[in-house]
Structures are given as C-alpha cells and as structure tokens.
C-alpha positions in Angstrom: 63.2 258.5 206.2 62.1 255.2 207.9 63.4 252.1 206.1 60.4 250.0 205.1 60.1 246.2 205.0 57.1 243.9 204.2 55.3 242.4 207.1 52.0 241.6 208.7 50.1 244.8 209.5 47.0 243.1 211.2 45.2 239.8 211.6 41.6 238.7 211.9 39.8 235.4 212.1 36.4 233.8 212.2 35.2 230.4 213.4 31.6 229.1 213.0 29.2 229.2 215.9 28.4 225.5 216.0 30.6 223.6 218.4 31.0 219.8 217.9 31.9 217.9 221.0 33.9 214.7 221.2 30.7 213.0 222.5 28.8 214.0 219.4 31.6 212.8 217.1 32.1 209.6 219.1 28.5 208.7 218.4 29.0 209.2 214.6 32.3 207.4 214.4 31.8 204.5 216.8 34.6 205.7 219.1 34.6 207.3 222.6 35.2 210.9 223.7 38.2 209.6 225.8 39.7 207.9 222.8 39.4 211.0 220.6 41.1 213.3 223.2 43.8 210.7 223.9 44.7 210.3 220.3 44.4 213.9 219.2 44.3 216.3 222.3 41.1 217.7 220.7 38.1 218.3 223.0 35.9 220.2 220.5 35.9 221.8 217.0 33.6 224.1 215.0 31.5 223.2 211.9 30.1 225.7 209.4 26.4 226.2 209.2 24.6 224.6 206.3 24.4 227.9 204.4 28.1 228.8 205.0 30.7 228.0 202.4 34.5 228.8 202.4 33.9 232.3 200.9 31.5 233.2 203.7 34.1 232.4 206.4 36.8 234.1 204.4 34.8 237.3 204.1 34.2 237.5 207.8 37.9 236.9 208.7 39.0 239.4 206.0 36.7 242.2 207.3 38.1 241.7 210.8 41.7 242.0 209.5 40.8 245.1 207.5 39.2 246.7 210.6 42.2 245.9 212.7 44.4 247.6 210.1 42.1 250.6 209.8 41.9 250.1 206.1 39.0 249.7 203.6 38.7 246.9 201.1 39.6 249.4 198.4 43.0 249.9 200.0 43.9 246.3 199.0 45.9 245.7 195.8 46.1 241.9 196.0 43.6 239.4 197.5 44.9 235.9 197.9 42.7 233.1 199.2 44.3 229.9 200.4 41.8 227.0 200.4 41.5 223.3 199.4 37.7 223.4 200.0 36.6 226.3 197.8 33.0 227.1 197.1 33.2 225.3 193.7 35.9 224.2 191.2 35.5 227.6 189.5 35.3 230.5 189.6 38.1 231.2 192.2 36.7 231.6 195.7 38.8 234.8 195.8 36.5 236.3 193.2 33.5 235.7 195.5 35.4 237.2 198.4 36.4 240.2 196.4 32.8 240.8 195.4 31.5 240.5 199.0 34.2 242.7 200.4 33.9 245.2 197.5 37.6 245.1 197.1 37.3 246.5 193.6 40.9 247.4 193.1 42.3 244.1 194.1 43.7 241.5 191.8 42.4 238.2 193.3 43.4 234.6 193.1 43.2 231.3 194.9 46.1 229.0 195.9 45.7 225.4 197.0 48.7 224.0 199.0 46.3 222.4 201.5 47.5 223.0 205.1 50.7 224.8 204.0 48.7 227.4 202.0 48.8 230.3 204.5 52.7 230.3 204.5 52.8 230.0 200.7 50.3 232.8 200.4 52.4 235.1 202.7 55.5 234.5 200.5 53.5 235.2 197.3 52.2 238.5 198.9 55.7 239.4 200.0 57.0 238.9 196.5 54.3 240.9 194.9 54.7 243.8 197.3 58.4 243.8 196.9 57.9 244.2 193.2 55.3 246.9 193.7 56.4 248.9 196.8 53.7 250.7 198.8 50.9 248.2 198.0 49.0 246.0 200.4 47.7 242.4 200.2 44.9 240.7 202.0 45.8 237.1 202.6 43.0 234.8 203.7 43.0 231.1 204.6 39.6 229.4 204.7 38.5 225.8 204.8 35.3 223.9 205.4 36.5 220.3 205.9 33.3 219.2 207.6 31.8 218.8 204.1 34.3 216.2 202.9 34.8 214.0 206.0 34.1 210.2 206.0 32.7 209.5 209.4 33.3 205.8 208.9 37.0 206.6 209.1 37.3 207.9 212.7 41.1 208.5 212.7 40.6 211.2 210.1 37.0 212.4 210.8 37.7 213.4 214.4 40.6 215.7 213.4 39.1 218.3 211.0 37.1 221.4 211.4 36.1 224.7 209.7 37.4 228.2 210.0 39.1 231.2 208.4 42.0 233.5 209.3 43.3 236.6 207.5 46.3 238.9 207.5 46.9 242.3 205.9 50.4 242.4 204.5 52.1 245.6 203.6 54.9 248.0 204.5 56.2 248.1 208.1 59.2 250.0 209.4 62.5 248.2 209.5 63.9 246.1 211.1 60.4 244.5 211.5 58.6 242.3 209.0 59.2 239.1 207.2 62.8 237.9 207.6 62.8 234.8 205.6 60.5 232.2 204.0 61.4 228.7 203.0 59.1 226.6 200.9 59.5 222.9 200.0 57.4 220.4 198.0 57.6 216.7 197.9 55.4 215.5 195.1 56.7 211.9 195.4 54.6 211.7 198.6 51.4 213.1 197.0 49.6 209.9 197.7 49.6 210.3 201.5 46.5 212.4 201.6 43.9 214.0 199.4 40.4 213.8 197.8 40.5 211.1 195.1 37.5 212.2 193.0 35.9 215.3 191.7 38.7 216.5 189.3 39.6 215.8 185.7 41.2 212.4 186.4 38.2 211.0 188.2 35.1 213.3 187.6 32.2 213.2 190.0 29.8 210.4 189.1 27.4 208.1 190.8 30.2 205.5 191.1 32.6 207.9 192.8 30.0 209.2 195.2 28.8 205.7 196.0 32.4 204.7 196.7 33.1 207.7 198.9 35.9 208.9 196.6 34.8 212.5 197.2 35.8 212.3 200.9 39.2 213.3 202.3 41.6 210.4 202.7 44.8 210.3 204.8 47.4 207.8 205.8 47.9 209.4 209.2 50.9 207.3 210.5 52.9 207.7 207.3 52.1 211.4 207.1 53.3 212.0 210.6 56.5 210.0 210.1 57.3 211.9 206.9 56.7 215.3 208.5 58.7 214.6 211.5 61.6 213.6 209.2 61.5 216.6 206.9 60.4 219.5 209.1 63.2 219.8 211.7 65.9 220.4 209.2 63.7 222.8 207.2 63.1 224.8 210.4 66.8 224.9 211.2 67.6 226.0 207.6 65.2 228.9 207.5 66.3 230.2 210.9 70.0 230.0 210.0 69.4 231.5 206.6 67.9 234.6 208.3 71.0 234.9 210.5 69.4 233.6 213.7 69.7 230.6 216.1 66.8 228.5 217.3 67.2 230.0 220.8 66.4 233.4 219.3 62.8 232.4 218.5 60.2 233.6 221.1 56.9 232.2 219.5 56.0 229.4 217.2 52.7 229.2 215.4 52.4 225.8 213.7 49.8 224.2 211.7 47.4 222.4 214.0 47.2 218.7 212.7 46.7 217.2 216.1 48.2 217.9 219.6 50.4 214.9 219.8 52.1 215.7 216.5 52.7 219.3 217.6 54.4 218.0 220.8 56.6 215.6 218.8 57.6 218.2 216.3 58.5 220.9 218.9 60.7 218.4 220.7 62.4 217.0 217.6 63.0 220.4 216.1 64.6 221.8 219.3 61.7 224.3 220.0 60.9 223.2 223.5 62.1 226.6 224.8 59.6 228.6 222.8 56.0 229.5 223.3 54.1 227.0 221.0 50.7 228.5 220.3 47.8 226.1 220.0 44.1 226.1 219.1 43.9 222.4 218.4 42.2 221.6 221.7 39.1 223.6 221.0 39.1 224.3 217.3 40.6 221.2 215.7 42.5 221.0 212.4 41.1 223.8 210.2 43.3 222.9 207.2 44.8 226.0 205.7 43.1 228.2 208.2 44.8 226.7 211.2 48.0 228.9 211.2 46.0 232.0 210.4 43.4 231.6 213.1 46.0 230.6 215.7 48.2 233.6 214.7 45.2 235.9 215.2 44.6 234.5 218.7 48.3 234.4 219.6 49.3 237.9 218.6 47.9 239.5 221.7 50.9 237.9 223.5 53.5 239.2 221.1 55.6 242.2 221.9 57.4 244.6 219.6 60.3 242.9 217.9 59.5 239.3 218.9 60.8 236.7 216.5 57.9 234.5 215.3 58.1 231.3 213.4 55.1 230.1 211.3 55.3 226.4 210.3 53.0 225.0 207.6 52.8 221.4 206.4 50.4 219.2 204.7 49.1 217.7 201.5 51.2 217.6 198.3 53.3 217.0 200.3 54.3 220.5 201.0 56.0 222.5 203.8 56.7 226.1 204.5 58.4 228.1 207.3 58.1 231.9 207.7 60.3 233.8 210.1 59.1 237.3 210.9 59.9 240.0 213.4 56.7 241.3 214.9 55.7 244.9 214.6 53.0 246.4 216.7 50.6 248.4 214.5 51.9 251.9 214.0 51.7 254.7 211.4 54.6 254.9 209.0 
C-alpha cells in the first residue's frame, strides 16, 4: 500500500481582463510611471470589472483548480475562502462560491488573515483532512482591493490589485505533500495596516465615508521594517523544524507586496540561491490571492520532489510559512 500524505493536488487562478498601466495610475495619483516602477517594480496590474466581486473571481479560479485535478465540485468536502474584501460582511463569501460551484457536499467558511490567508487556509485544510482521511478541500484566495483604495495616497494605491487563486488539497503519495507549516500572529502591530471603518467599532456612516475611513490604510515603511525583522527567523525555523536546511529549497513563492521588499527579504533570509517566483511586475499585490496566483503560474517549473517554500505575511500582523514537497499529479 502506498503511504499517503496531505498535499496540493492541483492549482488554478484567475485575474481580471482589465489591465491598469502605471501611466493610468500616475494620472490618478499625481505621480509618474517611472516613480511607480522605481518604488515598487510594478509595471501593470489587473482590476475587476464593475460587476465582478470577490466571489466571482473565486469561482473562476476554483473551477480551474477542479478541472486540473479532474474532480467535480461534489468531490470536495471542505471549501475555504481566504479574503479580506468579501462580497459583503455576511453571509460568508464561501457560501456564494459553494452555490455557484454547486459544491453541495462541502462545508464552507471564510477566513480573513489578509495577505497571509492562503498559507493559513492551507494549514486549516491540512488539519481537517488529517482528522478526516481521504477527504479533499478546495482552498481559494480572492481579493478585490481596487474597491478600497484611496488614490490620494499614492504609496498605497499603486501597489494593490485584484485576483484569485485556488488549490485542491488532498491525499498524495508519500514522501510528497506538506512537510511543515508555521503560523505566527503579532496583534501588537495591528495598527500598521487595515480598513478603519465599516465594522462594529466604527460602523459605516456619512462621516466615515466623507473621511475616507472605508479605504485601506498602511504605514508602508513601518510594515516593511517589521516584516524584514520577523520573517527571516520564521523561515529558518520552519525549514529546520521539517529537518531541512535553507540550501535544500528549490523554489520560493512569497506574497507579492512589492518587488523591492521581495528582493530585501530573499537576501536577508538567505534565499538568494533559490528560484524566487514573482508576479508583482505585471499583476501587482493581489492581497491574499498573491501567493495562490503566483503558485499556479510557477508550478509548471516544478519537478517531482522539489522542495517549495510558500511565505505569507501581512495585516494583523500575521505571517505564515509552508514547506511542501511537490508531487506531480498522479493516481493513487
């Protein structure tokens, strides 16, 4: 009998059709295309159409992951949607995705760990499937940040974009699959980024809308400094906990905050020898979807048994690292 582990069976992604150039954003933010690319390494990004919400993007990514796995929606036991820009405060966006996919057997839920959410959702799926062997989970990360951007704040507005990525998680033959996941939260730093209004502490009102409190806010410099401080030791810890060394890692799929921060993180964490996968230059920062979309685009370069490191980090503050050994799709 083949020993089974839990791993990623397939991936899928969707990015909207509308491309937003640096020239278009420069006109809205009072900057220049050259300044945007210099500060962020972003040349373009995608925005959802007016009639597209987070669930619409999630459904399209989820269908592609299911097709790649040669599964139907009714083969899914758990549907987990990671988003910080859901269709509405309630019901869960996952319920809308379940309905559209017709994943009638799936228990569904949302999680909101902002840009770390895909890694957190993978760990949740891994735990559920360990408790219930033989099941499958569809993990989808989807965000529509273009709806909550303040274009009078160019340092934030030029970064963010929309997209969705998905992974089918389930049994894979050993020794492949998820090796180790490490999650960390730093609530004392919650003030570094977020959306101030629209919740129970500061409900939406004319005053909050007039004051722009429903827009995303971020202290970019403080956020970058904090992440560069906490992420390198977290990466070393998860790799060593799984019994590996940094030199064993072949591919890294990080969250895509901006290109310069990815460069700094790779160098400080000792990952210069690896293949650092990027979509930041043409897709921008898609929030929770960044890792999932980048993973879907990167996996064509993976070979059987490659050691892959996923790195999530963002609001909360929160961070997560997932080390997995890649398995090409096969029948068990």
